[in-house]
PyMOL CGO cylinders between C-alpha atoms (Angstrom):
from pymol import cmd
from pymol.cgo import CYLINDER

trace = [
    CYLINDER, -107.33, 148.40, 8.43, -104.87, 151.94, 8.21, 0.3, 1, 1, 1, 1, 1, 1,
    CYLINDER, -104.87, 151.94, 8.21, -101.86, 149.57, 8.41, 0.3, 1, 1, 1, 1, 1, 1,
    CYLINDER, -101.86, 149.57, 8.41, -103.45, 147.13, 5.81, 0.3, 1, 1, 1, 1, 1, 1,
    CYLINDER, -103.45, 147.13, 5.81, -104.61, 150.13, 3.34, 0.3, 1, 1, 1, 1, 1, 1,
    CYLINDER, -104.61, 150.13, 3.34, -100.65, 151.24, 3.64, 0.3, 1, 1, 1, 1, 1, 1,
    CYLINDER, -100.65, 151.24, 3.64, -99.45, 148.17, 3.36, 0.3, 1, 1, 1, 1, 1, 1,
    CYLINDER, -99.45, 148.17, 3.36, -101.11, 148.31, 0.11, 0.3, 1, 1, 1, 1, 1, 1,
    CYLINDER, -101.11, 148.31, 0.11, -100.44, 151.63, -0.88, 0.3, 1, 1, 1, 1, 1, 1,
    CYLINDER, -100.44, 151.63, -0.88, -96.76, 150.44, -0.37, 0.3, 1, 1, 1, 1, 1, 1,
    CYLINDER, -96.76, 150.44, -0.37, -97.23, 147.74, -2.40, 0.3, 1, 1, 1, 1, 1, 1,
    CYLINDER, -97.23, 147.74, -2.40, -98.93, 149.03, -5.41, 0.3, 1, 1, 1, 1, 1, 1,
    CYLINDER, -98.93, 149.03, -5.41, -96.16, 151.91, -5.22, 0.3, 1, 1, 1, 1, 1, 1,
    CYLINDER, -96.16, 151.91, -5.22, -93.36, 149.09, -5.70, 0.3, 1, 1, 1, 1, 1, 1,
    CYLINDER, -93.36, 149.09, -5.70, -95.47, 147.66, -8.46, 0.3, 1, 1, 1, 1, 1, 1,
    CYLINDER, -95.47, 147.66, -8.46, -95.88, 150.78, -10.71, 0.3, 1, 1, 1, 1, 1, 1,
    CYLINDER, -95.88, 150.78, -10.71, -91.85, 150.94, -10.10, 0.3, 1, 1, 1, 1, 1, 1,
    CYLINDER, -91.85, 150.94, -10.10, -91.30, 147.85, -11.22, 0.3, 1, 1, 1, 1, 1, 1,
    CYLINDER, -91.30, 147.85, -11.22, -93.38, 148.35, -14.21, 0.3, 1, 1, 1, 1, 1, 1,
    CYLINDER, -93.38, 148.35, -14.21, -91.88, 151.53, -14.88, 0.3, 1, 1, 1, 1, 1, 1,
    CYLINDER, -91.88, 151.53, -14.88, -88.20, 150.42, -14.67, 0.3, 1, 1, 1, 1, 1, 1,
    CYLINDER, -88.20, 150.42, -14.67, -88.46, 147.51, -16.88, 0.3, 1, 1, 1, 1, 1, 1,
    CYLINDER, -88.46, 147.51, -16.88, -90.49, 149.60, -19.30, 0.3, 1, 1, 1, 1, 1, 1,
    CYLINDER, -90.49, 149.60, -19.30, -87.21, 152.19, -19.65, 0.3, 1, 1, 1, 1, 1, 1,
    CYLINDER, -87.21, 152.19, -19.65, -85.24, 149.18, -19.54, 0.3, 1, 1, 1, 1, 1, 1,
    CYLINDER, -85.24, 149.18, -19.54, -86.60, 147.86, -22.61, 0.3, 1, 1, 1, 1, 1, 1,
    CYLINDER, -86.60, 147.86, -22.61, -87.09, 151.06, -24.56, 0.3, 1, 1, 1, 1, 1, 1,
    CYLINDER, -87.09, 151.06, -24.56, -85.73, 151.77, -28.19, 0.3, 1, 1, 1, 1, 1, 1,
    CYLINDER, -85.73, 151.77, -28.19, -82.50, 153.28, -28.65, 0.3, 1, 1, 1, 1, 1, 1,
    CYLINDER, -82.50, 153.28, -28.65, -83.03, 156.07, -31.28, 0.3, 1, 1, 1, 1, 1, 1,
    CYLINDER, -83.03, 156.07, -31.28, -79.82, 156.92, -31.15, 0.3, 1, 1, 1, 1, 1, 1,
    CYLINDER, -79.82, 156.92, -31.15, -78.19, 153.31, -32.10, 0.3, 1, 1, 1, 1, 1, 1,
    CYLINDER, -78.19, 153.31, -32.10, -76.45, 152.90, -35.53, 0.3, 1, 1, 1, 1, 1, 1,
    CYLINDER, -76.45, 152.90, -35.53, -78.71, 151.04, -38.59, 0.3, 1, 1, 1, 1, 1, 1,
    CYLINDER, -78.71, 151.04, -38.59, -77.77, 147.09, -37.95, 0.3, 1, 1, 1, 1, 1, 1,
    CYLINDER, -77.77, 147.09, -37.95, -79.73, 143.99, -37.97, 0.3, 1, 1, 1, 1, 1, 1,
    CYLINDER, -79.73, 143.99, -37.97, -82.02, 143.49, -35.19, 0.3, 1, 1, 1, 1, 1, 1,
    CYLINDER, -82.02, 143.49, -35.19, -82.00, 147.50, -34.21, 0.3, 1, 1, 1, 1, 1, 1,
    CYLINDER, -82.00, 147.50, -34.21, -84.79, 148.73, -32.42, 0.3, 1, 1, 1, 1, 1, 1,
    CYLINDER, -84.79, 148.73, -32.42, -86.13, 151.88, -33.76, 0.3, 1, 1, 1, 1, 1, 1,
    CYLINDER, -86.13, 151.88, -33.76, -89.96, 151.12, -32.68, 0.3, 1, 1, 1, 1, 1, 1,
    CYLINDER, -89.96, 151.12, -32.68, -91.87, 154.54, -32.21, 0.3, 1, 1, 1, 1, 1, 1,
    CYLINDER, -91.87, 154.54, -32.21, -88.85, 156.56, -33.28, 0.3, 1, 1, 1, 1, 1, 1,
    CYLINDER, -88.85, 156.56, -33.28, -88.54, 159.34, -35.27, 0.3, 1, 1, 1, 1, 1, 1,
    CYLINDER, -88.54, 159.34, -35.27, -86.27, 159.17, -38.22, 0.3, 1, 1, 1, 1, 1, 1,
    CYLINDER, -86.27, 159.17, -38.22, -87.05, 161.11, -41.11, 0.3, 1, 1, 1, 1, 1, 1,
    CYLINDER, -87.05, 161.11, -41.11, -84.70, 162.39, -44.05, 0.3, 1, 1, 1, 1, 1, 1,
    CYLINDER, -84.70, 162.39, -44.05, -82.11, 160.16, -43.04, 0.3, 1, 1, 1, 1, 1, 1,
    CYLINDER, -82.11, 160.16, -43.04, -79.79, 158.18, -46.02, 0.3, 1, 1, 1, 1, 1, 1,
    CYLINDER, -79.79, 158.18, -46.02, -80.06, 154.63, -44.84, 0.3, 1, 1, 1, 1, 1, 1,
    CYLINDER, -80.06, 154.63, -44.84, -79.46, 153.40, -48.64, 0.3, 1, 1, 1, 1, 1, 1,
    CYLINDER, -79.46, 153.40, -48.64, -77.96, 149.74, -48.81, 0.3, 1, 1, 1, 1, 1, 1,
    CYLINDER, -77.96, 149.74, -48.81, -78.44, 149.49, -44.89, 0.3, 1, 1, 1, 1, 1, 1,
    CYLINDER, -78.44, 149.49, -44.89, -78.55, 146.03, -43.26, 0.3, 1, 1, 1, 1, 1, 1,
    CYLINDER, -78.55, 146.03, -43.26, -82.02, 146.03, -41.32, 0.3, 1, 1, 1, 1, 1, 1,
    CYLINDER, -82.02, 146.03, -41.32, -82.54, 142.74, -41.81, 0.3, 1, 1, 1, 1, 1, 1,
    CYLINDER, -82.54, 142.74, -41.81, -85.39, 141.95, -38.34, 0.3, 1, 1, 1, 1, 1, 1,
    CYLINDER, -85.39, 141.95, -38.34, -85.02, 145.24, -37.05, 0.3, 1, 1, 1, 1, 1, 1,
    CYLINDER, -85.02, 145.24, -37.05, -88.07, 146.51, -34.89, 0.3, 1, 1, 1, 1, 1, 1,
    CYLINDER, -88.07, 146.51, -34.89, -89.38, 149.68, -36.60, 0.3, 1, 1, 1, 1, 1, 1,
    CYLINDER, -89.38, 149.68, -36.60, -92.79, 149.51, -35.27, 0.3, 1, 1, 1, 1, 1, 1,
    CYLINDER, -92.79, 149.51, -35.27, -94.56, 153.10, -35.67, 0.3, 1, 1, 1, 1, 1, 1,
    CYLINDER, -94.56, 153.10, -35.67, -91.09, 154.29, -36.67, 0.3, 1, 1, 1, 1, 1, 1,
    CYLINDER, -91.09, 154.29, -36.67, -91.46, 157.71, -38.77, 0.3, 1, 1, 1, 1, 1, 1,
    CYLINDER, -91.46, 157.71, -38.77, -89.17, 157.19, -41.79, 0.3, 1, 1, 1, 1, 1, 1,
    CYLINDER, -89.17, 157.19, -41.79, -90.57, 160.13, -43.91, 0.3, 1, 1, 1, 1, 1, 1,
    CYLINDER, -90.57, 160.13, -43.91, -88.55, 161.06, -46.95, 0.3, 1, 1, 1, 1, 1, 1,
    CYLINDER, -88.55, 161.06, -46.95, -85.90, 158.81, -45.56, 0.3, 1, 1, 1, 1, 1, 1,
    CYLINDER, -85.90, 158.81, -45.56, -83.91, 156.60, -48.29, 0.3, 1, 1, 1, 1, 1, 1,
    CYLINDER, -83.91, 156.60, -48.29, -83.94, 152.87, -47.95, 0.3, 1, 1, 1, 1, 1, 1,
    CYLINDER, -83.94, 152.87, -47.95, -83.16, 151.69, -51.25, 0.3, 1, 1, 1, 1, 1, 1,
    CYLINDER, -83.16, 151.69, -51.25, -81.71, 148.95, -51.89, 0.3, 1, 1, 1, 1, 1, 1,
    CYLINDER, -81.71, 148.95, -51.89, -81.80, 147.87, -48.31, 0.3, 1, 1, 1, 1, 1, 1,
    CYLINDER, -81.80, 147.87, -48.31, -82.38, 144.66, -46.65, 0.3, 1, 1, 1, 1, 1, 1,
    CYLINDER, -82.38, 144.66, -46.65, -85.32, 144.78, -44.59, 0.3, 1, 1, 1, 1, 1, 1,
    CYLINDER, -85.32, 144.78, -44.59, -86.05, 140.69, -44.66, 0.3, 1, 1, 1, 1, 1, 1,
    CYLINDER, -86.05, 140.69, -44.66, -87.88, 140.23, -41.63, 0.3, 1, 1, 1, 1, 1, 1,
    CYLINDER, -87.88, 140.23, -41.63, -88.28, 143.47, -40.47, 0.3, 1, 1, 1, 1, 1, 1,
    CYLINDER, -88.28, 143.47, -40.47, -90.92, 144.67, -38.41, 0.3, 1, 1, 1, 1, 1, 1,
    CYLINDER, -90.92, 144.67, -38.41, -92.50, 148.30, -39.80, 0.3, 1, 1, 1, 1, 1, 1,
    CYLINDER, -92.50, 148.30, -39.80, -96.31, 147.68, -38.54, 0.3, 1, 1, 1, 1, 1, 1,
    CYLINDER, -96.31, 147.68, -38.54, -97.98, 151.15, -38.03, 0.3, 1, 1, 1, 1, 1, 1,
    CYLINDER, -97.98, 151.15, -38.03, -94.67, 152.73, -39.49, 0.3, 1, 1, 1, 1, 1, 1,
    CYLINDER, -94.67, 152.73, -39.49, -95.15, 156.16, -41.63, 0.3, 1, 1, 1, 1, 1, 1,
    CYLINDER, -95.15, 156.16, -41.63, -93.63, 155.81, -45.26, 0.3, 1, 1, 1, 1, 1, 1,
    CYLINDER, -93.63, 155.81, -45.26, -94.55, 159.46, -46.84, 0.3, 1, 1, 1, 1, 1, 1,
    CYLINDER, -94.55, 159.46, -46.84, -92.23, 159.38, -49.94, 0.3, 1, 1, 1, 1, 1, 1,
    CYLINDER, -92.23, 159.38, -49.94, -90.14, 156.91, -48.32, 0.3, 1, 1, 1, 1, 1, 1,
    CYLINDER, -90.14, 156.91, -48.32, -87.61, 155.66, -50.99, 0.3, 1, 1, 1, 1, 1, 1,
    CYLINDER, -87.61, 155.66, -50.99, -87.52, 151.70, -50.33, 0.3, 1, 1, 1, 1, 1, 1,
    CYLINDER, -87.52, 151.70, -50.33, -86.58, 151.22, -54.76, 0.3, 1, 1, 1, 1, 1, 1,
    CYLINDER, -86.58, 151.22, -54.76, -84.91, 147.83, -54.83, 0.3, 1, 1, 1, 1, 1, 1,
    CYLINDER, -84.91, 147.83, -54.83, -85.05, 146.77, -51.03, 0.3, 1, 1, 1, 1, 1, 1,
    CYLINDER, -85.05, 146.77, -51.03, -85.17, 143.29, -49.90, 0.3, 1, 1, 1, 1, 1, 1,
    CYLINDER, -85.17, 143.29, -49.90, -88.08, 142.94, -47.49, 0.3, 1, 1, 1, 1, 1, 1,
    CYLINDER, -88.08, 142.94, -47.49, -89.16, 139.24, -47.88, 0.3, 1, 1, 1, 1, 1, 1,
    CYLINDER, -89.16, 139.24, -47.88, -91.58, 138.19, -44.85, 0.3, 1, 1, 1, 1, 1, 1,
    CYLINDER, -91.58, 138.19, -44.85, -91.29, 141.85, -43.90, 0.3, 1, 1, 1, 1, 1, 1,
    CYLINDER, -91.29, 141.85, -43.90, -94.35, 142.84, -41.77, 0.3, 1, 1, 1, 1, 1, 1,
    CYLINDER, -94.35, 142.84, -41.77, -95.86, 146.14, -43.53, 0.3, 1, 1, 1, 1, 1, 1,
    CYLINDER, -95.86, 146.14, -43.53, -99.61, 146.02, -41.85, 0.3, 1, 1, 1, 1, 1, 1,
    CYLINDER, -99.61, 146.02, -41.85, -101.41, 149.02, -40.65, 0.3, 1, 1, 1, 1, 1, 1,
    CYLINDER, -101.41, 149.02, -40.65, -98.45, 151.53, -42.67, 0.3, 1, 1, 1, 1, 1, 1,
    CYLINDER, -98.45, 151.53, -42.67, -99.54, 154.95, -43.60, 0.3, 1, 1, 1, 1, 1, 1,
    CYLINDER, -99.54, 154.95, -43.60, -97.57, 155.27, -46.99, 0.3, 1, 1, 1, 1, 1, 1,
    CYLINDER, -97.57, 155.27, -46.99, -98.04, 158.23, -49.52, 0.3, 1, 1, 1, 1, 1, 1,
    CYLINDER, -98.04, 158.23, -49.52, -96.07, 158.36, -52.71, 0.3, 1, 1, 1, 1, 1, 1,
    CYLINDER, -96.07, 158.36, -52.71, -93.56, 156.21, -51.33, 0.3, 1, 1, 1, 1, 1, 1,
    CYLINDER, -93.56, 156.21, -51.33, -91.38, 154.62, -54.04, 0.3, 1, 1, 1, 1, 1, 1,
    CYLINDER, -91.38, 154.62, -54.04, -91.10, 151.01, -53.91, 0.3, 1, 1, 1, 1, 1, 1,
    CYLINDER, -91.10, 151.01, -53.91, -90.37, 149.73, -57.37, 0.3, 1, 1, 1, 1, 1, 1,
    CYLINDER, -90.37, 149.73, -57.37, -88.30, 146.59, -57.73, 0.3, 1, 1, 1, 1, 1, 1,
    CYLINDER, -88.30, 146.59, -57.73, -88.69, 145.82, -53.71, 0.3, 1, 1, 1, 1, 1, 1,
    CYLINDER, -88.69, 145.82, -53.71, -88.77, 142.44, -52.89, 0.3, 1, 1, 1, 1, 1, 1,
    CYLINDER, -88.77, 142.44, -52.89, -91.15, 141.32, -50.47, 0.3, 1, 1, 1, 1, 1, 1,
    CYLINDER, -91.15, 141.32, -50.47, -92.52, 138.29, -50.98, 0.3, 1, 1, 1, 1, 1, 1,
    CYLINDER, -92.52, 138.29, -50.98, -94.82, 136.38, -48.61, 0.3, 1, 1, 1, 1, 1, 1,
    CYLINDER, -94.82, 136.38, -48.61, -94.74, 139.98, -46.44, 0.3, 1, 1, 1, 1, 1, 1,
    CYLINDER, -94.74, 139.98, -46.44, -97.84, 141.15, -44.82, 0.3, 1, 1, 1, 1, 1, 1,
    CYLINDER, -97.84, 141.15, -44.82, -99.57, 144.51, -46.24, 0.3, 1, 1, 1, 1, 1, 1,
    CYLINDER, -99.57, 144.51, -46.24, -103.06, 143.57, -43.79, 0.3, 1, 1, 1, 1, 1, 1,
    CYLINDER, -103.06, 143.57, -43.79, -105.04, 147.07, -43.37, 0.3, 1, 1, 1, 1, 1, 1,
    CYLINDER, -105.04, 147.07, -43.37, -102.11, 148.98, -44.51, 0.3, 1, 1, 1, 1, 1, 1,
    CYLINDER, -102.11, 148.98, -44.51, -102.92, 152.57, -46.03, 0.3, 1, 1, 1, 1, 1, 1,
    CYLINDER, -102.92, 152.57, -46.03, -101.31, 152.79, -49.41, 0.3, 1, 1, 1, 1, 1, 1,
    CYLINDER, -101.31, 152.79, -49.41, -102.07, 155.83, -51.86, 0.3, 1, 1, 1, 1, 1, 1,
    CYLINDER, -102.07, 155.83, -51.86, -100.69, 156.28, -54.81, 0.3, 1, 1, 1, 1, 1, 1,
    CYLINDER, -100.69, 156.28, -54.81, -97.69, 153.98, -53.83, 0.3, 1, 1, 1, 1, 1, 1,
    CYLINDER, -97.69, 153.98, -53.83, -95.33, 153.42, -56.61, 0.3, 1, 1, 1, 1, 1, 1,
    CYLINDER, -95.33, 153.42, -56.61, -94.69, 149.15, -56.81, 0.3, 1, 1, 1, 1, 1, 1,
    CYLINDER, -94.69, 149.15, -56.81, -93.87, 149.21, -60.15, 0.3, 1, 1, 1, 1, 1, 1,
    CYLINDER, -93.87, 149.21, -60.15, -91.89, 145.68, -60.99, 0.3, 1, 1, 1, 1, 1, 1,
    CYLINDER, -91.89, 145.68, -60.99, -92.05, 144.85, -57.58, 0.3, 1, 1, 1, 1, 1, 1,
    CYLINDER, -92.05, 144.85, -57.58, -91.80, 140.79, -56.27, 0.3, 1, 1, 1, 1, 1, 1,
    CYLINDER, -91.80, 140.79, -56.27, -94.52, 140.27, -54.11, 0.3, 1, 1, 1, 1, 1, 1,
    CYLINDER, -94.52, 140.27, -54.11, -95.59, 136.74, -54.62, 0.3, 1, 1, 1, 1, 1, 1,
    CYLINDER, -95.59, 136.74, -54.62, -97.48, 135.75, -51.37, 0.3, 1, 1, 1, 1, 1, 1,
    CYLINDER, -97.48, 135.75, -51.37, -98.34, 139.07, -50.19, 0.3, 1, 1, 1, 1, 1, 1,
    CYLINDER, -98.34, 139.07, -50.19, -101.01, 139.83, -47.90, 0.3, 1, 1, 1, 1, 1, 1,
    CYLINDER, -101.01, 139.83, -47.90, -103.15, 142.90, -48.79, 0.3, 1, 1, 1, 1, 1, 1,
    CYLINDER, -103.15, 142.90, -48.79, -106.05, 141.94, -47.08, 0.3, 1, 1, 1, 1, 1, 1,
    CYLINDER, -106.05, 141.94, -47.08, -108.44, 145.26, -46.03, 0.3, 1, 1, 1, 1, 1, 1,
    CYLINDER, -108.44, 145.26, -46.03, -105.79, 147.37, -47.21, 0.3, 1, 1, 1, 1, 1, 1,
    CYLINDER, -105.79, 147.37, -47.21, -106.66, 151.07, -49.01, 0.3, 1, 1, 1, 1, 1, 1,
    CYLINDER, -106.66, 151.07, -49.01, -104.78, 150.94, -52.30, 0.3, 1, 1, 1, 1, 1, 1,
    CYLINDER, -104.78, 150.94, -52.30, -105.91, 154.00, -54.03, 0.3, 1, 1, 1, 1, 1, 1,
    CYLINDER, -105.91, 154.00, -54.03, -104.06, 154.59, -57.22, 0.3, 1, 1, 1, 1, 1, 1,
    CYLINDER, -104.06, 154.59, -57.22, -101.32, 152.03, -55.72, 0.3, 1, 1, 1, 1, 1, 1,
    CYLINDER, -101.32, 152.03, -55.72, -98.94, 150.95, -58.96, 0.3, 1, 1, 1, 1, 1, 1,
    CYLINDER, -98.94, 150.95, -58.96, -98.43, 147.29, -59.43, 0.3, 1, 1, 1, 1, 1, 1,
    CYLINDER, -98.43, 147.29, -59.43, -97.50, 147.93, -62.81, 0.3, 1, 1, 1, 1, 1, 1,
    CYLINDER, -97.50, 147.93, -62.81, -95.44, 144.70, -64.18, 0.3, 1, 1, 1, 1, 1, 1,
    CYLINDER, -95.44, 144.70, -64.18, -95.25, 143.15, -60.46, 0.3, 1, 1, 1, 1, 1, 1,
    CYLINDER, -95.25, 143.15, -60.46, -95.39, 139.69, -59.83, 0.3, 1, 1, 1, 1, 1, 1,
    CYLINDER, -95.39, 139.69, -59.83, -98.29, 138.91, -57.44, 0.3, 1, 1, 1, 1, 1, 1,
    CYLINDER, -98.29, 138.91, -57.44, -98.43, 135.10, -57.76, 0.3, 1, 1, 1, 1, 1, 1,
    CYLINDER, -98.43, 135.10, -57.76, -100.48, 134.31, -55.24, 0.3, 1, 1, 1, 1, 1, 1,
    CYLINDER, -100.48, 134.31, -55.24, -101.09, 137.37, -53.61, 0.3, 1, 1, 1, 1, 1, 1,
    CYLINDER, -101.09, 137.37, -53.61, -104.78, 138.29, -51.55, 0.3, 1, 1, 1, 1, 1, 1,
    CYLINDER, -104.78, 138.29, -51.55, -106.62, 141.36, -51.87, 0.3, 1, 1, 1, 1, 1, 1,
    CYLINDER, -106.62, 141.36, -51.87, -109.37, 140.14, -49.98, 0.3, 1, 1, 1, 1, 1, 1,
    CYLINDER, -109.37, 140.14, -49.98, -111.63, 143.15, -49.05, 0.3, 1, 1, 1, 1, 1, 1,
    CYLINDER, -111.63, 143.15, -49.05, -108.82, 145.31, -49.74, 0.3, 1, 1, 1, 1, 1, 1,
    CYLINDER, -108.82, 145.31, -49.74, -109.60, 148.94, -51.38, 0.3, 1, 1, 1, 1, 1, 1,
    CYLINDER, -109.60, 148.94, -51.38, -107.89, 148.77, -55.11, 0.3, 1, 1, 1, 1, 1, 1,
    CYLINDER, -107.89, 148.77, -55.11, -109.92, 152.37, -56.61, 0.3, 1, 1, 1, 1, 1, 1,
    CYLINDER, -109.92, 152.37, -56.61, -107.74, 153.07, -59.54, 0.3, 1, 1, 1, 1, 1, 1,
    CYLINDER, -107.74, 153.07, -59.54, -104.87, 150.81, -59.25, 0.3, 1, 1, 1, 1, 1, 1,
    CYLINDER, -104.87, 150.81, -59.25, -102.94, 149.94, -61.88, 0.3, 1, 1, 1, 1, 1, 1,
    CYLINDER, -102.94, 149.94, -61.88, -102.37, 146.32, -62.45, 0.3, 1, 1, 1, 1, 1, 1,
    CYLINDER, -102.37, 146.32, -62.45, -101.33, 146.43, -66.18, 0.3, 1, 1, 1, 1, 1, 1,
    CYLINDER, -101.33, 146.43, -66.18, -98.71, 144.21, -67.63, 0.3, 1, 1, 1, 1, 1, 1,
    CYLINDER, -98.71, 144.21, -67.63, -98.71, 142.19, -63.93, 0.3, 1, 1, 1, 1, 1, 1,
    CYLINDER, -98.71, 142.19, -63.93, -98.27, 138.67, -63.13, 0.3, 1, 1, 1, 1, 1, 1,
    CYLINDER, -98.27, 138.67, -63.13, -101.17, 137.48, -61.46, 0.3, 1, 1, 1, 1, 1, 1,
    CYLINDER, -101.17, 137.48, -61.46, -101.42, 133.59, -61.92, 0.3, 1, 1, 1, 1, 1, 1,
    CYLINDER, -101.42, 133.59, -61.92, -101.49, 131.18, -58.71, 0.3, 1, 1, 1, 1, 1, 1,
    CYLINDER, -101.49, 131.18, -58.71, -104.95, 132.15, -57.77, 0.3, 1, 1, 1, 1, 1, 1,
    CYLINDER, -104.95, 132.15, -57.77, -104.86, 135.54, -56.34, 0.3, 1, 1, 1, 1, 1, 1,
    CYLINDER, -104.86, 135.54, -56.34, -107.43, 136.53, -54.45, 0.3, 1, 1, 1, 1, 1, 1,
    CYLINDER, -107.43, 136.53, -54.45, -109.93, 139.64, -55.13, 0.3, 1, 1, 1, 1, 1, 1,
    CYLINDER, -109.93, 139.64, -55.13, -112.65, 138.17, -52.64, 0.3, 1, 1, 1, 1, 1, 1,
    CYLINDER, -112.65, 138.17, -52.64, -115.07, 141.26, -52.42, 0.3, 1, 1, 1, 1, 1, 1,
    CYLINDER, -115.07, 141.26, -52.42, -112.12, 143.84, -53.09, 0.3, 1, 1, 1, 1, 1, 1,
    CYLINDER, -112.12, 143.84, -53.09, -113.51, 147.08, -54.22, 0.3, 1, 1, 1, 1, 1, 1,
    CYLINDER, -113.51, 147.08, -54.22, -112.28, 147.67, -57.92, 0.3, 1, 1, 1, 1, 1, 1,
    CYLINDER, -112.28, 147.67, -57.92, -113.63, 150.70, -59.44, 0.3, 1, 1, 1, 1, 1, 1,
    CYLINDER, -113.63, 150.70, -59.44, -111.67, 151.48, -62.64, 0.3, 1, 1, 1, 1, 1, 1,
    CYLINDER, -111.67, 151.48, -62.64, -108.93, 149.17, -61.36, 0.3, 1, 1, 1, 1, 1, 1,
    CYLINDER, -108.93, 149.17, -61.36, -106.68, 148.58, -64.85, 0.3, 1, 1, 1, 1, 1, 1,
    CYLINDER, -106.68, 148.58, -64.85, -106.92, 145.04, -65.70, 0.3, 1, 1, 1, 1, 1, 1,
    CYLINDER, -106.92, 145.04, -65.70, -106.05, 145.94, -69.51, 0.3, 1, 1, 1, 1, 1, 1,
    CYLINDER, -106.05, 145.94, -69.51, -104.07, 142.80, -71.00, 0.3, 1, 1, 1, 1, 1, 1,
    CYLINDER, -104.07, 142.80, -71.00, -103.90, 141.43, -67.49, 0.3, 1, 1, 1, 1, 1, 1,
    CYLINDER, -103.90, 141.43, -67.49, -104.52, 137.38, -66.99, 0.3, 1, 1, 1, 1, 1, 1,
    CYLINDER, -104.52, 137.38, -66.99, -107.18, 136.61, -64.52, 0.3, 1, 1, 1, 1, 1, 1,
    CYLINDER, -107.18, 136.61, -64.52, -108.09, 133.65, -65.83, 0.3, 1, 1, 1, 1, 1, 1,
    CYLINDER, -108.09, 133.65, -65.83, -106.57, 131.41, -62.47, 0.3, 1, 1, 1, 1, 1, 1,
    CYLINDER, -106.57, 131.41, -62.47, -107.80, 134.39, -60.12, 0.3, 1, 1, 1, 1, 1, 1,
    CYLINDER, -107.80, 134.39, -60.12, -110.06, 133.57, -56.93, 0.3, 1, 1, 1, 1, 1, 1,
    CYLINDER, -110.06, 133.57, -56.93, -113.11, 134.95, -55.36, 0.3, 1, 1, 1, 1, 1, 1,
    CYLINDER, -113.11, 134.95, -55.36, -113.50, 137.61, -58.65, 0.3, 1, 1, 1, 1, 1, 1,
    CYLINDER, -113.50, 137.61, -58.65, -117.21, 138.25, -59.54, 0.3, 1, 1, 1, 1, 1, 1,
    CYLINDER, -117.21, 138.25, -59.54, -119.15, 140.15, -62.14, 0.3, 1, 1, 1, 1, 1, 1,
    CYLINDER, -119.15, 140.15, -62.14, -119.67, 143.05, -60.16, 0.3, 1, 1, 1, 1, 1, 1,
    CYLINDER, -119.67, 143.05, -60.16, -116.01, 143.81, -59.30, 0.3, 1, 1, 1, 1, 1, 1,
    CYLINDER, -116.01, 143.81, -59.30, -115.46, 142.89, -63.32, 0.3, 1, 1, 1, 1, 1, 1,
    CYLINDER, -115.46, 142.89, -63.32, -117.83, 145.39, -64.14, 0.3, 1, 1, 1, 1, 1, 1,
    CYLINDER, -117.83, 145.39, -64.14, -116.50, 148.60, -62.11, 0.3, 1, 1, 1, 1, 1, 1,
    CYLINDER, -116.50, 148.60, -62.11, -112.80, 147.61, -63.64, 0.3, 1, 1, 1, 1, 1, 1,
    CYLINDER, -112.80, 147.61, -63.64, -111.48, 148.60, -66.54, 0.3, 1, 1, 1, 1, 1, 1,
    CYLINDER, -111.48, 148.60, -66.54, -110.42, 145.91, -68.72, 0.3, 1, 1, 1, 1, 1, 1,
    CYLINDER, -110.42, 145.91, -68.72, -110.02, 145.44, -73.08, 0.3, 1, 1, 1, 1, 1, 1,
    CYLINDER, -110.02, 145.44, -73.08, -110.71, 142.89, -75.42, 0.3, 1, 1, 1, 1, 1, 1,
    CYLINDER, -110.71, 142.89, -75.42, -107.09, 140.95, -74.13, 0.3, 1, 1, 1, 1, 1, 1,
    CYLINDER, -107.09, 140.95, -74.13, -108.01, 140.73, -70.89, 0.3, 1, 1, 1, 1, 1, 1,
    CYLINDER, -108.01, 140.73, -70.89, -108.44, 137.26, -69.69, 0.3, 1, 1, 1, 1, 1, 1,
    CYLINDER, -108.44, 137.26, -69.69, -111.18, 136.56, -67.63, 0.3, 1, 1, 1, 1, 1, 1,
    CYLINDER, -111.18, 136.56, -67.63, -111.94, 133.37, -64.85, 0.3, 1, 1, 1, 1, 1, 1,
    CYLINDER, -111.94, 133.37, -64.85, -115.01, 131.18, -66.58, 0.3, 1, 1, 1, 1, 1, 1,
    CYLINDER, -115.01, 131.18, -66.58, -118.29, 132.63, -66.46, 0.3, 1, 1, 1, 1, 1, 1,
    CYLINDER, -118.29, 132.63, -66.46, -117.22, 135.89, -65.98, 0.3, 1, 1, 1, 1, 1, 1,
    CYLINDER, -117.22, 135.89, -65.98, -117.93, 138.40, -68.68, 0.3, 1, 1, 1, 1, 1, 1,
    CYLINDER, -117.93, 138.40, -68.68, -116.13, 141.70, -69.79, 0.3, 1, 1, 1, 1, 1, 1,
    CYLINDER, -116.13, 141.70, -69.79, -118.75, 144.68, -70.11, 0.3, 1, 1, 1, 1, 1, 1,
    CYLINDER, -118.75, 144.68, -70.11, -119.90, 146.44, -73.36, 0.3, 1, 1, 1, 1, 1, 1,
    CYLINDER, -119.90, 146.44, -73.36, -117.70, 149.91, -71.98, 0.3, 1, 1, 1, 1, 1, 1,
    CYLINDER, -117.70, 149.91, -71.98, -114.76, 148.39, -72.15, 0.3, 1, 1, 1, 1, 1, 1,
    CYLINDER, -114.76, 148.39, -72.15, -112.21, 149.67, -73.19, 0.3, 1, 1, 1, 1, 1, 1,
    CYLINDER, -112.21, 149.67, -73.19, -112.48, 152.68, -70.77, 0.3, 1, 1, 1, 1, 1, 1,
    CYLINDER, -112.48, 152.68, -70.77, -112.02, 155.90, -70.97, 0.3, 1, 1, 1, 1, 1, 1,
    CYLINDER, -112.02, 155.90, -70.97, -108.71, 157.75, -69.40, 0.3, 1, 1, 1, 1, 1, 1,
    CYLINDER, -108.71, 157.75, -69.40, -109.27, 159.33, -66.09, 0.3, 1, 1, 1, 1, 1, 1,
]
cmd.load_cgo(trace, "trace")
């Protein structure tokens, strides 16, 4: 029994050593230069000047990119899941098909970003500027979007199921193609002048919480509240 136990212990040590070796071998290279398919997962990449970089298909999972300039960068199909984007500059970036799930973004500048079919599921986004962004087909399911600015953004076919859209601005945004608002929380969501006639999942209680005006177009069966337009915050 002692011999068997000793061999079991040796075998377990070998297995652990193999796992550790494989993990180290596959670890991210945080010192590598910005390039396509770079692996910066879990890396500390704050306050860098990376504007215009080609990071297509990059692995940026759980990376800290706070205060970093990624304006006009190529982030197409990049994995930014769980990345920290506090005051990160992403204006004009190309991020079609990118993964922004569970990001933490506060006051990130993402105006004019192209993030067609990108996933923002469960993202934490506060006061993020997405003005004039192309977000056609983007998925914001269960995202926290407090005071996010979507003014003049293209949101054709986007999904906001179960999202918190408190004080979000959708003014002058394009919302055709059956944008899905199923069970979204729309407290004082700005929809003045917005055409929501093709929206899906929108209910009267959501409309009653939102802020529209006489130019807001609603789906058939829904009516504008008597207290529209809202008073300024």
